[in-house]
C-alpha positions in Angstrom: 35.4 -12.8 -22.4 34.4 -13.3 -18.8 30.7 -14.1 -18.2 28.8 -13.9 -14.9 26.9 -16.9 -13.7 23.5 -15.2 -12.9 20.4 -17.2 -11.9 17.7 -16.9 -14.6 15.2 -16.3 -11.7 17.1 -13.1 -11.0 16.8 -11.9 -14.6 13.1 -12.6 -14.5 12.8 -10.8 -11.1 14.6 -7.7 -12.3 12.4 -7.3 -15.4 9.2 -7.8 -13.4 10.4 -5.5 -10.6 11.2 -2.7 -13.0 8.0 -2.8 -14.9 10.0 -2.2 -18.1 8.7 -3.2 -21.5 9.9 -6.7 -22.3 10.0 -5.9 -26.0 12.2 -2.8 -25.4 14.6 -4.8 -23.2 14.8 -7.5 -25.9 15.9 -4.8 -28.4 18.5 -3.4 -26.0 19.8 -6.9 -25.0 19.5 -9.3 -28.0 20.7 -12.2 -25.9 18.0 -11.6 -23.2 15.8 -14.6 -24.3 18.8 -16.9 -23.8 19.6 -15.3 -20.4 16.0 -16.0 -19.4 16.3 -19.6 -20.2 19.8 -20.0 -18.7 21.2 -21.0 -22.1 23.6 -18.0 -22.1 25.1 -15.8 -19.4 25.8 -12.0 -19.7 29.2 -10.5 -19.5 29.9 -8.2 -16.5 29.5 -5.1 -18.7 26.2 -6.4 -20.1 25.0 -7.1 -16.5 26.0 -3.6 -15.4 24.0 -2.1 -18.2 21.0 -4.4 -17.6 21.1 -3.4 -13.9 21.0 0.3 -14.9 18.1 -0.2 -17.3 16.0 -2.2 -14.8 17.0 0.1 -11.9 18.3 -2.9 -9.9 21.3 -2.9 -7.5 23.9 -4.9 -9.3 24.9 -6.7 -6.1 21.5 -8.5 -6.2 22.5 -10.4 -9.3 25.1 -12.3 -7.4 22.5 -13.8 -5.0 21.3 -17.3 -5.5 17.6 -16.2 -5.5 15.6 -13.0 -5.7 15.9 -10.9 -2.5 13.0 -10.1 -0.2 12.8 -6.3 -0.3 11.0 -5.1 2.8 9.0 -1.9 2.2 11.1 0.9 3.9 8.2 2.8 5.5 4.6 1.9 6.5 2.3 1.7 3.5 -1.2 3.1 3.9 -2.1 3.2 0.2 -5.3 1.7 -1.2 -6.7 1.8 -4.7 -10.4 0.9 -4.7 -9.9 -0.6 -1.3 -7.1 -2.9 -2.4 -3.6 -2.8 -0.8 -1.0 -2.3 -3.5 1.6 -4.9 -4.2 5.3 -4.6 -5.1 6.4 -0.9 -5.2 8.2 0.2 -8.3 12.0 0.9 -8.3 11.2 4.6 -8.9 9.1 4.8 -5.7 11.7 2.8 -3.7 14.6 5.0 -5.0 12.7 8.2 -4.1 12.1 7.0 -0.6 15.8 5.9 -0.2 17.0 9.3 -1.5 14.7 11.2 0.9 15.8 9.1 3.8 19.4 9.9 2.9 18.6 13.6 2.7 16.7 13.5 6.0 19.7 11.7 7.7 22.1 14.3 6.4 19.9 17.2 7.5 19.3 15.6 11.0 23.1 15.4 11.5 23.5 19.0 10.4 20.6 20.3 12.5 22.0 18.6 15.6 25.4 20.0 14.9 24.1 23.6 14.7 21.9 23.2 17.8 18.4 23.1 16.3 15.7 22.1 18.8 13.1 19.3 18.4 9.9 20.5 16.8 7.1 20.3 19.4 4.2 19.7 16.9 5.6 16.4 15.5 3.7 13.7 17.2 1.6 16.1 19.2 -1.8 14.7 18.0 -3.6 11.4 18.4 -6.3 9.7 16.3 -8.8 10.4 19.2 -8.2 14.1 18.9 -11.0 16.4 17.6 -10.5 16.9 13.9 -11.7 20.6 13.9 -9.5 21.5 16.8 -6.5 19.8 15.3 -7.0 21.5 11.9 -7.3 24.9 13.7 -4.0 24.2 15.5 -2.2 23.5 12.2 -3.7 26.6 10.6 -2.4 28.7 13.4 1.1 27.3 13.0 1.0 28.1 9.3 -0.8 31.4 9.7 -3.3 30.1 7.2 -6.7 31.4 8.3 -9.3 32.7 5.8 -8.5 36.4 6.3 -4.8 35.8 5.6 -5.6 33.9 2.4 -7.0 37.1 0.9 -3.4 38.3 0.3 -3.1 35.7 -2.5 -4.7 36.1 -5.9 -4.9 32.3 -6.6 -4.7 29.0 -4.8 -1.3 28.4 -6.4 0.1 31.4 -4.6 -1.5 30.1 -1.4 0.2 26.7 -2.0 3.6 28.4 -2.4 3.0 30.2 0.9 2.0 27.0 2.5 5.3 25.3 1.4 7.4 28.4 2.4 5.7 28.4 5.9 6.5 24.7 6.3 10.1 25.4 5.4 10.3 28.2 8.0 8.8 25.9 10.7 11.6 23.3 10.0 9.7 20.9 7.8 11.6 19.8 4.6 9.0 19.8 1.8 10.1 18.2 -1.4 8.0 18.3 -4.6 9.3 16.2 -7.5 7.8 14.4 -10.5 10.7 12.1 -11.2 13.5 10.3 -9.4 16.3 12.6 -8.2 17.5 14.6 -11.1 16.6 11.9 -13.7 13.6 13.3 -15.6 13.4 10.1 -17.6 12.3 8.2 -14.5 8.9 9.7 -14.0 6.9 9.0 -10.8 3.5 7.6 -11.2 0.8 9.4 -9.2 -1.5 6.4 -9.6 1.1 4.5 -7.5 1.5 7.2 -4.8 0.9 10.9 -4.2 3.1 11.6 -1.2 4.8 10.3 1.9 5.9 11.6 5.3 9.2 10.7 7.1 8.3 11.8 10.7 11.2 13.1 12.8 11.3 15.7 15.6 14.5 17.2 14.3 14.3 16.7 10.5 10.7 16.0 9.4 10.3 15.5 5.7 7.3 15.5 3.4 7.6 14.4 -0.2 4.8 15.3 -2.7 4.6 13.6 -6.1 4.9 16.5 -8.5 3.7 14.3 -11.4 0.2 14.5 -10.0 -2.1 17.2 -11.2 -1.0 20.5 -9.7 -4.6 20.9 -8.4 -4.1 17.9 -6.1 -0.8 19.1 -4.5 -2.5 21.4 -1.9 -4.6 18.5 -0.4 -1.6 16.1 -0.4 0.5 18.6 1.5 -2.3 19.1 4.1 -2.8 15.4 4.4 0.9 14.7 5.0 1.0 17.5 7.6 -1.7 15.6 9.5 0.6 12.5 9.4 3.3 14.7 10.8 1.1 15.9 13.7 0.5 12.2 14.5 4.2 11.5 14.3 3.4 8.9 11.7 5.9 7.9 9.0 3.8 6.7 6.1 3.3 6.4 2.3 -0.1 7.7 1.2 -2.3 7.5 -1.8 -4.2 10.7 -0.8 -7.0 10.0 -3.3 -9.8 12.5 -2.7 -12.1 10.6 -5.0 -12.0 7.3 -3.1 -12.2 7.0 0.7 -9.4 4.9 2.3 -10.1 2.0 4.5 -7.2 2.9 6.8 -8.3 4.6 10.0 -5.2 6.8 10.0 -5.8 7.8 6.4 -9.4 8.6 7.0 -8.4 10.9 10.0 -5.7 12.6 7.9 -8.1 13.2 5.0 -10.6 14.7 7.4 -8.0 17.0 9.0 -6.6 18.0 5.6 -10.1 19.0 4.3 -10.8 21.0 7.5 -7.4 22.8 7.4 -8.1 24.0 3.8 -11.8 24.5 4.0 -13.4 24.7 7.5 -16.9 23.1 7.1 -18.7 25.8 9.1 -17.3 28.6 7.0 -18.0 26.5 3.9 -21.6 26.0 4.6 -22.1 29.7 5.2 -20.4 30.6 1.9 -22.5 28.4 -0.3 -25.0 30.1 -2.5 -27.9 27.7 -2.9 -29.2 28.9 -6.3 -25.8 29.3 -7.9 -24.9 27.2 -10.9 -22.6 24.3 -10.2 -19.7 25.7 -12.3 -19.9 29.1 -10.6 -20.0 27.5 -7.2 -16.8 25.6 -7.8 -15.0 28.6 -9.1 -16.2 31.1 -6.6 -15.6 28.9 -3.5 -12.1 27.8 -4.9 -11.3 31.5 -5.2 -12.6 32.4 -1.7 -10.8 29.6 0.1 -7.7 29.6 -2.2 -7.9 25.9 -2.9 -8.4 23.8 -6.0 -11.8 22.9 -7.2 -11.0 19.3 -6.3 -11.1 20.3 -2.6 -14.4 22.2 -3.1 -15.9 19.1 -4.6 -14.8 17.0 -1.7 -16.3 19.5 0.8 -19.6 19.6 -1.1 -19.7 15.9 -0.7 -18.7 16.1 3.0 -21.5 18.7 3.5 -24.0 16.3 1.9 -24.5 18.6 -1.0 -23.5 15.8 -3.4 -24.2 12.1 -3.2 -21.6 9.5 -4.0 -22.5 9.1 -7.6 -22.7 12.9 -8.2 -19.4 13.4 -6.5 -17.5 10.8 -8.5 -19.0 12.0 -11.8 -18.2 15.6 -11.1 -14.7 14.8 -9.8 -13.8 12.8 -13.0 -15.1 15.6 -15.2 -13.2 18.2 -13.3 -10.0 16.1 -13.4 -10.3 16.0 -17.2 -10.8 19.7 -17.5 -7.9 20.6 -15.2 -5.5 18.1 -16.9 -6.3 19.7 -20.2 -5.6 23.2 -18.7 -2.3 22.1 -17.3 -1.2 20.6 -20.6 -1.9 23.9 -22.3 -0.2 25.9 -19.6 2.9 23.6 -19.6 3.3 24.0 -23.4 3.2 27.8 -23.1 5.5 28.3 -20.1 7.8 25.3 -20.4 6.8 23.9 -17.0 5.9 24.8 -13.5 7.3 26.4 -10.4 8.2 23.0 -9.0 10.8 22.3 -11.6 13.4 24.6 -10.0 15.8 22.8 -7.6 15.1 24.9 -4.5 11.3 24.6 -5.0 11.5 20.8 -5.4 14.1 20.0 -2.8 13.3 22.5 0.1 15.0 25.8 0.4 16.0 25.0 4.0 17.7 21.8 3.0 19.4 23.3 -0.1 20.7 26.3 2.0 22.2 23.9 4.6 23.9 21.8 1.9 25.5 24.7 0.0 26.6 26.6 3.1 28.4 23.5 4.5 29.9 22.7 1.0 31.4 26.2 0.5 32.8 26.0 4.0 34.4 22.7 3.3 32.4 20.6 5.7 30.5 18.8 2.9 32.3 17.4 -0.1 31.2 18.6 -3.6 30.5 15.0 -4.6 28.1 14.7 -1.6 26.5 18.0 -2.4 25.9 17.0 -6.1 24.3 13.8 -4.9 22.1 15.4 -2.3 20.9 18.3 -4.5 20.8 16.4 -7.8 23.2 18.6 -9.7 26.2 17.7 -11.7 28.8 20.5 -11.5 30.0 23.6 -9.7 28.2 26.0 -12.0 24.9 24.5 -11.1 25.8 24.5 -7.4 26.6 28.2 -7.6 23.2 28.8 -9.2 21.5 27.0 -6.4 23.6 28.9 -3.9 22.4 32.2 -5.3 18.8 31.1 -5.4 18.9 30.5 -1.6 20.7 33.7 -0.8 24.2 32.4 -0.4 26.8 34.5 -2.1 29.9 32.6 -3.3 
């Protein structure tokens, strides 16, 4: 039996990088303690399985020492004003997959003659926040009067995403890596990122986050796009970022969703707190999280009041989402075309059925496994096959 001479440092590195439970790995690989001491070496088959379980590229195990993995995009995340350390394999693999999708779509868009999008990179940090937000709202046809067409903020969010798709922005909402629902993304690690590009701009939103937070994350990432900034974001409404760019994007996002002047006019001063949250959320078609943030921005809540109210509202909404998920089996964002972008999916299936994209490539890009699923996706984006 052929064994592979793997450095024990690489075994330690793979375990730490993956964040996997050491006890669970010990159960799956009984010889792991001896691999870690160098007393025993794994077979190639064992090493392949170990690489899969730790989500590590198998080629790394043939290096003499652990690789230095540069972060693939600028990282603007902070948690309690601390920069985060090593990203998880789930986050890295999600970024790599979105970069591959973006590259594929850019090639497609250039081939069919799509023009650069003028709004990407059209803003600067010195630009007025209110004016920038108004410009974005006009692009998205998202003023207060137009929002009355939607019964709830979730309907407004779907419209927001659909409008982005029509403008040429690939919006992807997913709570796990690719099509592997066992590799769940952690919203405490990140909430979204933007891959800025004038031909194929892409926004990814962590669908594992509370659904109530998705609207603000999308608006925040749009602000990044207007700056022309590729970036990974935490988008934590509760805690102010110490990054200048993130502060600007947060401010623009809040103003896009709830213009402060209109907000101040809408506040009923003697209304109970619970009624205020619900009535203003309904009026502006946003989540109550956004209303709480605007109450804080408008100096209606101090820092302690805001944090306490935010935490209580988060618990309430999480409980509601758990109950709703158990009743309907999941959310709108579980469907392929909702989570991968209709524009992107349409381009992939059209080129596949025409023979310009291989079925293997289509399966990889769309996260499906067979022709039957590809046909289902095709019908969902209006392509008859």
